C-alpha positions as CSV (number, residue, x, y, z in Angstrom):
1,M,-0.1,-0.2,-0.2
2,V,1.6,3.5,-1.1
3,R,0.9,5.9,1.5
4,P,0.0,9.7,-0.1
5,L,2.4,12.4,0.6
6,T,1.9,15.0,2.8
7,S,4.0,18.2,3.5
8,L,3.4,19.9,7.0
9,H,4.7,23.9,7.5
10,Q,3.7,25.0,11.0
11,D,4.9,28.1,12.7
12,D,4.6,28.4,16.8
13,R,5.2,31.6,19.0
14,S,5.7,31.0,22.6
15,V,5.7,33.5,25.8
16,M,6.0,33.0,29.0
17,E,5.4,35.4,32.0
18,G,5.6,34.8,35.3
19,A,6.8,35.9,38.7
20,F,8.4,33.6,42.0
21,G,9.3,34.6,45.3
22,F,10.3,32.5,48.0
23,G,11.0,33.8,51.3
24,R,12.5,31.9,54.8
25,A,13.2,33.5,59.0
26,G,14.4,31.7,61.7
27,V,15.5,31.8,65.1
28,D,18.0,30.0,67.4
29,Y,17.2,29.6,71.2
30,F,20.2,28.3,73.4
31,L,18.5,26.6,75.8
32,S,22.1,25.9,77.5
33,N,25.8,25.7,76.2
34,R,24.9,22.0,74.8
35,N,21.4,22.2,73.7
36,T,19.9,24.6,71.2
37,I,16.4,24.6,69.6
38,S,15.8,26.2,66.2
39,A,12.6,27.0,64.7
40,N,12.3,28.4,61.0
41,L,9.6,29.0,58.4
42,F,9.6,29.3,55.1
43,F,7.2,29.9,52.0
44,A,7.0,29.9,48.2
45,R,5.0,31.7,45.7
46,G,4.6,31.9,42.0
47,G,2.5,32.1,38.8
48,F,3.5,31.3,35.1
49,R,1.5,32.5,32.3
50,P,2.6,30.8,28.8
51,Y,1.0,31.9,25.9
52,I,1.2,29.4,23.0
53,T,0.3,30.5,19.1
54,T,0.1,27.7,16.4
55,K,-0.5,28.5,13.1
56,A,-0.2,25.3,10.4
57,L,-0.9,24.5,6.9
58,I,-1.2,21.0,5.8
59,D,-1.5,19.7,2.2
60,S,-1.8,15.9,1.2
61,L,-0.4,15.7,-2.1
62,Y,-2.7,13.1,-3.8
63,T,-2.8,13.1,-7.2
64,P,-4.6,14.5,-9.4
65,D,-6.4,15.9,-6.5
66,K,-4.8,18.2,-3.8
67,T,-6.3,18.9,-0.6
68,Y,-5.7,21.7,1.8
69,S,-6.1,22.6,5.3
70,Y,-5.1,25.2,7.7
71,Y,-5.6,25.9,11.3
72,E,-4.7,28.3,13.9
73,R,-4.6,27.5,17.7
74,I,-3.9,29.7,21.0
75,A,-3.3,28.1,24.1
76,D,-4.0,30.5,26.8
77,N,-2.7,29.1,30.4
78,E,-2.1,30.4,33.9
79,G,-0.7,28.4,36.7
80,N,-0.5,29.1,40.5
81,F,1.6,27.3,43.4
82,R,1.7,28.2,46.8
83,N,3.9,26.6,49.2
84,M,4.5,27.0,53.0
85,G,6.3,24.8,55.9
86,T,8.0,25.1,59.2
87,T,11.1,22.9,60.7
88,I,11.8,22.7,64.4
89,S,14.9,21.4,65.4
90,F,16.8,20.1,68.5
91,K,20.7,19.8,68.6
92,H,22.7,18.6,71.5
93,N,26.6,18.7,72.1
94,F,28.2,15.7,74.1
95,P,30.6,16.7,76.7
96,K,32.9,14.9,74.8
97,A,34.0,17.0,72.0
98,G,32.9,15.4,68.4
99,R,29.6,13.7,69.7
100,E,26.3,15.7,68.6
101,W,22.5,14.4,68.4
102,T,20.1,16.2,66.3
103,A,16.3,15.8,66.0
104,D,14.1,17.5,63.1
105,A,10.4,17.8,62.8
106,T,9.3,19.3,59.4
107,Y,6.0,20.3,57.9
108,N,5.1,21.2,54.6
109,R,1.8,21.8,52.6
110,S,1.6,22.9,49.2
111,K,-1.1,23.8,46.5
112,N,-1.2,24.4,42.9
113,S,-3.9,25.4,40.3
114,N,-3.7,25.2,36.6
115,T,-5.9,26.7,33.8
116,N,-5.5,25.8,30.0
117,L,-7.9,27.5,27.5
118,I,-7.5,26.3,23.9
119,T,-8.8,27.9,20.7
120,T,-8.8,26.4,17.6
121,D,-9.9,27.7,14.4
122,S,-10.1,26.1,11.0
123,Y,-9.9,27.7,7.8
124,S,-10.9,27.2,4.0
125,V,-7.7,27.1,1.6
126,P,-7.0,29.2,-0.7
127,Q,-10.0,31.7,0.7
128,Y,-9.2,31.5,4.2
129,E,-12.4,32.0,5.3
130,L,-13.3,30.5,8.9
131,V,-14.9,26.9,8.4
132,D,-15.0,25.8,12.0
133,S,-13.8,27.1,15.4
134,Y,-13.7,25.2,19.0
135,V,-13.1,26.0,22.4
136,Q,-11.1,23.8,25.0
137,Q,-10.7,24.2,28.7
138,Q,-8.6,22.2,30.9
139,R,-8.4,22.7,34.8
140,M,-5.8,20.8,37.3
141,S,-5.4,21.5,40.9
142,G,-3.7,19.7,43.4
143,R,-2.8,19.6,47.4
144,N,0.0,18.0,48.7
145,E,1.0,17.6,52.8
146,N,3.4,16.1,54.2
147,I,5.5,15.2,57.9
148,T,9.0,14.4,58.4
149,I,10.8,13.6,61.5
150,Q,14.4,12.6,61.9
151,N,17.3,12.4,64.4
152,G,20.8,11.4,63.9
153,F,23.8,11.2,65.6
154,C,27.1,12.0,64.8
155,K,30.7,11.2,66.5
156,S,34.1,12.5,64.9
157,L,36.8,9.5,64.8
158,T,39.4,11.7,63.3
159,D,40.0,15.4,62.3
160,K,39.3,14.4,59.0
161,A,36.7,11.2,59.3
162,K,33.3,11.0,61.1
163,V,30.3,8.6,61.6
164,E,26.8,9.4,61.7
165,F,24.0,7.3,62.3
166,G,20.3,8.5,61.7
167,A,16.6,7.5,61.3
168,P,14.3,9.2,59.3
169,R,10.2,8.5,60.0
170,L,8.1,9.5,56.9
171,D,4.5,9.9,57.5
């Protein structure tokens, strides 16, 4: 079976606009010369708006009749996300130098949304009169939440070597 030849000429233009921000703040409190408790807060927020324009001319090179089609597609997207979290840490330095125990608990929460509006217009060729038009919309969203608890012990073996042990717990 011989398949007919086709030709596709496509022009795309993509523009991305957006912004992103991140912040973090923390504090350490020295309970004693060997014990420290720390807390920090962090957040991130962003929004992106890609805009894509596609123009495509397709011709099938049938003999003797050629057929043509032309369409223009515009994809207008908007995406947003937010992330917030906190960490509480404890550190104990043992009396013997080079030994320490740490424990951390981290809580993290994020949320995102994305909307995509796609408009496709089909035209007759060679008159370039509008034949058909349709619109598609996609909406997506998500949430994420997690807690991480971990602890560890560190011991120096020499000036250049140390050993570490730890145990995370993921919920």
